[in-house]
C-alpha positions in Angstrom: 0.0 0.0 0.0 1.4 3.4 -0.9 2.3 5.8 1.9 0.1 8.9 1.2 2.2 11.1 3.4 5.3 10.3 1.3 3.3 11.2 -1.9 2.3 14.5 -0.4 5.9 15.3 0.5 7.1 14.5 -3.0 4.3 16.5 -4.5 3.4 19.4 -2.2 0.1 21.3 -2.8 0.6 24.5 -4.9 0.2 27.8 -3.0 -3.1 29.8 -3.4 -3.3 32.1 -6.4 -3.5 35.2 -4.2 -0.6 34.3 -1.9 2.2 36.8 -1.8 5.5 35.7 -3.3 8.0 34.4 -0.7 10.8 36.7 0.3 14.1 36.0 -1.4 16.4 34.6 1.2 16.4 35.5 4.9 19.2 36.6 7.1 19.4 39.2 9.8 18.2 42.6 8.7 20.7 45.5 8.5 21.3 47.4 11.8 19.5 50.7 12.1 21.5 53.9 12.7 21.4 55.4 16.2 19.2 58.5 16.4 20.9 60.6 19.0 18.3 62.6 21.1 20.2 64.6 23.6 20.6 68.1 24.8 22.6 70.1 22.4 25.3 71.3 24.8 26.9 73.6 22.2 23.7 75.6 21.8 22.7 75.6 25.5 26.1 76.4 26.8 26.7 79.0 24.2 23.5 80.9 24.9 23.8 80.5 28.7 27.4 81.5 28.9 26.8 84.6 26.7 23.9 85.8 28.9 25.9 85.0 32.1 28.8 87.1 30.9 26.5 90.0 30.1 24.8 89.6 33.5 28.2 89.5 35.2 29.2 92.8 33.5 25.9 94.3 34.7 26.5 93.1 38.3 30.0 94.6 38.3 28.9 97.8 36.8 25.9 98.7 38.9 22.3 97.7 39.6 20.8 95.0 37.4 17.3 96.4 38.0 18.2 99.5 36.0 18.4 97.3 32.9 14.9 95.9 33.3 12.1 97.9 31.6 8.8 96.3 30.7 7.8 98.8 28.0 11.1 98.4 26.3 10.8 94.6 26.4 7.3 94.9 24.8 8.5 97.1 22.0 11.5 94.9 21.1 10.1 91.4 21.6 6.6 92.1 20.5 7.6 94.4 17.6 10.2 91.9 16.4 7.6 89.1 16.4 5.0 91.2 14.6 7.3 92.5 11.9 8.9 89.0 11.3 5.4 87.5 11.0 4.6 90.1 8.3 7.5 88.7 6.2 6.4 85.1 6.4 3.3 82.9 6.7 1.9 81.5 9.9 3.1 78.0 8.8 6.6 79.3 8.3 6.6 80.8 11.8 5.4 77.5 13.3 8.1 75.6 11.4 10.7 78.1 12.7 9.5 77.4 16.3 9.8 73.7 15.7 13.3 74.1 14.3 14.2 76.3 17.2 13.2 73.5 19.6 15.3 71.0 17.6 18.4 73.2 17.9 18.1 72.7 21.7 17.7 68.9 21.5 20.1 67.4 18.9 18.5 64.5 17.1 20.6 64.1 13.9 21.9 60.7 12.9 25.5 59.7 13.2 27.0 59.9 9.7 29.3 56.9 10.4 26.4 54.8 11.7 24.3 55.9 8.7 27.2 54.8 6.3 27.4 51.4 8.0 23.6 51.0 7.7 23.8 51.9 4.0 26.6 49.3 3.4 24.8 46.6 5.4 21.6 47.3 3.5 23.4 46.8 0.2 25.1 43.6 1.4 21.8 42.3 2.7 20.0 42.8 -0.5 22.8 41.3 -2.5 22.6 38.1 -0.4 18.9 37.8 0.2 17.1 39.9 -2.4 15.1 43.1 -2.2 11.9 41.5 -0.7 13.9 40.6 2.4 13.8 44.3 3.4 10.1 44.3 4.0 10.4 44.0 7.8 12.9 46.9 7.7 10.4 49.1 5.9 8.2 49.0 9.0 11.1 49.5 11.5 12.6 52.6 9.8 9.7 55.0 10.2 11.8 57.2 12.5 14.2 57.9 9.6 11.9 59.2 6.8 14.5 59.2 4.0 15.9 55.8 4.9 12.3 54.5 5.1 11.5 55.8 1.7 14.8 54.3 0.3 13.9 50.9 1.7 10.4 51.1 0.3 11.7 52.0 -3.1 14.2 49.1 -3.1 11.4 46.7 -2.1 9.2 48.0 -4.8 11.9 47.4 -7.3 12.0 50.9 -8.9 14.7 51.7 -11.4 17.7 53.5 -10.0 17.0 56.8 -11.8 13.5 56.9 -10.5 14.5 56.0 -6.9 17.2 58.6 -6.9 14.9 61.3 -8.3 12.3 60.6 -5.6 14.8 60.6 -2.8 16.6 63.7 -4.1 13.2 65.6 -4.3 12.5 64.6 -0.7 15.9 65.7 0.5 15.6 69.0 -1.3 12.2 69.6 0.3 13.7 69.0 3.8 16.5 71.4 3.0 14.0 74.0 1.8 12.0 73.8 5.0 15.2 74.2 7.1 16.2 77.2 5.0 12.9 78.8 5.6 13.2 78.4 9.3 16.8 79.8 9.2 15.4 82.7 7.1 12.9 83.5 9.8 15.6 83.7 12.4 17.8 85.9 10.2 14.9 88.2 9.6 14.3 88.4 13.3 18.0 89.2 13.8 17.6 92.1 11.4 14.4 93.4 12.9 15.4 93.3 16.6 18.0 96.0 16.5 15.7 98.2 14.4 12.9 97.8 17.0 15.4 98.7 19.6 16.2 101.9 17.7 12.5 102.7 17.4 12.1 102.2 21.2 15.0 104.5 21.7 13.4 107.2 19.6 10.2 106.9 21.4 12.0 107.3 24.7 13.9 110.3 23.4 10.7 112.0 22.4 9.2 111.4 25.8 12.4 112.7 27.4 12.5 115.9 25.4 9.0 116.6 26.4 10.0 116.8 30.0 13.1 119.0 29.7 11.6 121.4 32.2 12.7 119.1 34.9 16.5 118.5 34.4 16.6 115.8 37.1 14.6 113.5 34.9 16.8 113.8 31.8 19.5 111.3 32.9 17.1 108.4 34.0 14.9 109.0 31.0 17.9 108.8 28.7 19.0 105.6 30.3 15.6 104.0 29.8 15.5 105.2 26.2 18.8 103.4 25.5 17.7 100.1 27.0 15.6 99.2 24.0 18.7 99.4 21.8 20.4 97.2 24.3 17.6 94.6 24.1 17.6 94.7 20.3 21.3 94.2 20.1 21.2 91.3 22.5 18.4 89.5 20.7 19.8 90.0 17.2 23.5 89.3 17.9 23.3 86.7 20.7 20.1 84.8 20.0 18.6 84.9 16.5 21.7 85.1 14.4 23.5 82.2 16.1 20.3 80.1 16.0 19.9 80.7 12.3 23.5 79.4 11.8 22.8 76.4 13.9 19.6 75.5 11.9 21.7 75.7 8.7 24.4 73.5 10.2 21.9 70.9 11.3 20.2 70.9 7.9 23.5 70.3 6.2 24.4 67.4 8.4 21.0 65.8 8.0 21.2 66.3 4.2 24.6 64.5 4.2 23.2 61.6 6.1 20.1 61.4 3.8 22.5 61.5 0.8 24.1 58.3 2.0 20.7 56.6 1.9 20.2 58.0 -1.6 23.5 56.5 -2.7 22.6 53.1 -1.2 19.2 53.0 -3.0 20.7 53.9 -6.3 23.6 51.3 -5.9 21.2 48.6 -4.9 18.8 49.3 -7.7 21.7 49.0 -10.2 22.9 45.8 -8.5 26.4 47.2 -8.0 29.1 45.7 -5.8 28.9 47.1 -2.2 32.6 47.9 -2.5 31.8 50.5 -5.0 29.1 51.9 -2.7 31.8 52.2 0.0 33.9 54.3 -2.3 31.0 56.6 -3.1 30.1 57.0 0.6 33.6 57.9 1.5 33.6 60.6 -1.1 30.7 62.2 0.7 31.9 61.8 4.3 34.6 64.0 5.8 38.0 62.3 6.1 37.7 61.8 9.9 34.3 60.1 9.4 35.1 57.7 6.6 34.3 54.0 7.0 36.3 50.9 6.0 34.1 47.9 5.6 36.2 46.0 3.1 39.9 45.4 3.3 
């Protein structure tokens, strides 16, 4: 009598017509880059030390209370906010506030870790096939450009199409960062001007009370405080923050560019060694990686 189980083993039943194709190969998925979320000590220490130095000079020179004037603060801070808002849309202002928060908490990826992830991704696809990256597509949602690169590889798009899509997304991210930096630069330009306007207002009020010479000195001091506030905000706050936003955007674009190179290389089925050469042309010399001897 024939063993029916043996027959079934020799002739397994065909899969259902609507079943998804099996993933090519297996293997451990590539490691994800670390996303550093920590306090940006350079920004925090720079701002705090600058204000502490100014405060120390005020303490050594006289009374700190003499440098506090609520109307002057309203003119400079409120006026700077209002005039800057005129130059941009409300969405641009909200984006600038979000970028301002990100300058305090650094969350950019490590370029070396991103380079190793890109190389591991290429090696994994070469050994196991593009469909083996499907689990990684769900795990990379915290890295938008990497996630898009993985999805394009899994979908099997041609290299030119994948690179064009990723390049468009990277340029859009850079454009948003440039808008946020432009908001900060505009505020840096407006703040000293609002300080000058406040000074002129104070001078007009002072000249209206020249009949009492004892009030001229204090009134002149209050009039000059607005210029002090404007210079502090423009030179010590807004201008450095604009430079930091640009710097963070450049670093993020460099990391995203590594994922673009990986997607194009994988789509062209190139040797990962060539991808390593391309990656090291993008990275600074001190951050270059060596995966193949």
